Each structure stands twice: as structure tokens, then as C-alpha cells.
C-alpha positions in Angstrom: 100.9 135.0 -57.5 101.8 132.7 -55.0 101.7 135.5 -52.4 98.0 136.6 -53.5 96.8 133.0 -53.1 98.0 132.7 -49.7 96.8 136.2 -48.7 93.0 135.2 -49.8 93.5 131.6 -48.2 94.4 133.3 -44.9 91.7 135.8 -45.2 89.3 132.6 -45.9 90.6 130.8 -42.9 90.4 133.7 -40.8 86.9 134.2 -41.9 86.0 130.7 -41.1 87.5 130.8 -37.5 85.2 134.2 -36.9 82.0 132.3 -37.8 83.2 129.4 -35.5 84.1 131.7 -33.0 80.7 133.4 -32.9 78.8 129.9 -32.8 80.6 129.0 -29.9 79.9 132.0 -28.4 76.0 131.7 -29.0 75.9 128.1 -28.0 77.9 129.4 -24.5 75.1 132.0 -24.0 72.5 129.2 -24.5 74.0 126.8 -22.3 74.6 129.5 -19.4 71.0 130.5 -19.9 69.7 126.5 -19.6 72.0 126.2 -16.4 70.4 129.1 -14.6 67.3 128.0 -15.5 67.8 124.3 -14.2 69.5 126.0 -11.0 66.3 128.2 -10.2 64.0 125.4 -10.7 66.3 123.2 -8.3 65.9 125.9 -5.9 62.1 126.0 -6.1 61.7 122.4 -5.9 63.9 122.1 -2.7 61.7 125.1 -1.1 58.4 123.2 -2.3 59.9 119.9 -1.1 60.7 121.3 2.4 57.7 123.0 2.9 55.5 119.8 2.2 58.2 117.6 4.8 57.4 120.4 7.1 53.5 120.3 6.7 53.7 116.6 7.1 55.3 116.5 10.1 53.0 119.4 11.8 50.0 117.0 10.5 51.9 113.8 11.7 52.7 115.1 15.3 49.6 116.7 15.6 50.8 120.6 16.2 48.4 123.0 15.5 50.7 126.2 16.7 54.2 126.9 15.7 55.9 127.1 18.6 59.7 126.9 18.6 59.6 124.3 21.5 58.3 120.8 20.3 58.8 117.9 23.1 59.7 115.1 21.1 61.0 111.6 22.6 63.5 109.6 20.9 61.1 107.1 19.8 59.0 109.7 18.2 61.9 111.2 16.4 62.5 108.0 14.8 59.1 107.3 14.0 59.0 110.6 12.4 61.9 110.1 10.5 60.9 106.6 9.3 58.0 108.1 8.2 59.3 111.1 6.2 61.7 108.9 4.7 59.2 106.6 3.4 57.2 109.3 2.0 59.6 111.8 0.7 62.9 109.5 0.2 63.1 109.5 -3.4 62.3 113.4 -3.9 65.0 114.0 -0.8 67.7 112.2 -2.9 66.8 113.8 -6.2 66.4 117.4 -5.1 69.3 117.2 -2.2 67.3 117.7 0.7 68.1 116.3 4.0 66.6 115.6 7.5 68.9 116.4 10.6 68.7 114.5 13.6 66.4 117.0 15.3 63.9 116.8 12.4 64.8 120.1 11.0 64.9 119.9 7.0 68.1 121.2 5.2 69.3 121.5 1.6 72.8 120.0 0.8 
């Protein structure tokens, strides 16, 4: 009788363990999907912010074309950097976007 009771109890506890294992697997799948979605949203926001900053720099400096050589003086660079940080500073910190010394926008 005692062996039979322990066998039934063992099977019962094994079933409970399997149920919990299945629950954890579903939670893990949901968390992975949420993490992937969050990462993709972050990347999209970084690209949008990068585009906004570049567009703002072109309008602020009065550049009409897309040339590789933009003659800037140090005073202009500092002024542009302050302007961009004042306008986009919070979003840059939030999404991990930085502005280099040569006014190129990079992602951390």
C-alpha cells in the first residue's frame, strides 16, 4: 500500500512539474517576442532621430545639396552642437544617439 501511494504521489508531482515547465516555456516565448519587438522599435526610433538631426543640421547651416565636403569653422561646429543638443538632447539620451566632434550622428 505504501509503495502504491508513493508511486501515485510521485506521478502527481511529476505532472505538476511538467505543467510548471510548460508555463515557464510559454512565458519565456512571450518575453523573447516582447524583447525583439522592443529592440526593433528602439532601432526604428534611433534611425528616425538620426534623420531628424541630419535634416535639422542641413536647414540650420543652410546647405542645399548633399556634398561630402561641408566647410565648417570651429565656432560653427560649437554653435551647431549646442543647437542640436538643445533641441534633441532628451531624445538623444533616451535612444542612445550621440553627436561626434565632426557633427556626424552615431548610435551607441
